[in-house]
N, C-alpha and C positions, 0 to 999 in steps of 0.2 A: 302820368306818362310823359316821358321825355323823348323828344324827337331830335335827332342830330341831323342837321343839314350838312351833308358832306359832298363837295364837288371834287372831281379829279383835277387837281391843279397841275400844270406842267412841271416836270422836274428838270427839263433842259430847254433852254432857249437858244436859237441860232440867230445871229445877226449877220446877214448876208449883204455884201456891198460890192459894187462894181467901181467905186471911186467917186461916182456922182450922186448916187442915192443908195439907201439901204432899206432892207425889209427884214421882218422878224418872222421866224417860224418857231412853233412850240411843240414839244414832244413829251409824252409821258414815259417813253421807252428809250433808255440811254443808247442801246445798240442801234435802234432805228435813227436816232439823232446823229450818231457818228457816221452811219452809212450815207445819210442825207448830206451831212457836212462835206464828206469826201467827194460826193457827186457834184455838189456846187463848186468845190475847189477845182475839180477836174474840168468843169465848164468855164473856168477862168474867174470865178468870184473869190473874194477874200471872205473868210468865215470866222466868226468868233463864237465859241460855245460857252454859254454862261448857265449858272444855276438859276433856279426860279427867284432866288433872292438877289440876283445881279452879280454874283461872284464869278470872275473869269475862270473858266476851267481849262480850255485849250484853244489854240488858233490853228487855222488851216490856210496855207498860202495858195494863191491861185496857180493852177497848172494848166497850160494849154496843151492838149494832146494833138500831135501831128497826124494828119491823115495821108496815107500813101495813095498816090494817084497812079 
């Protein structure tokens, strides 16, 4: 009897940076990773989306949203 140990590895990694430090987030769902990257960029962070093997997929520039008072 053969047992295969399979773990769900992330398909997409986000590298989120504010210019002084960075953090990583991993996702198994591409659509969720894209929504998260857009949310981080909307909050003013620079985001690089990469595959699990480290290949650059796309980048998101920081966007500051103005708040009307």
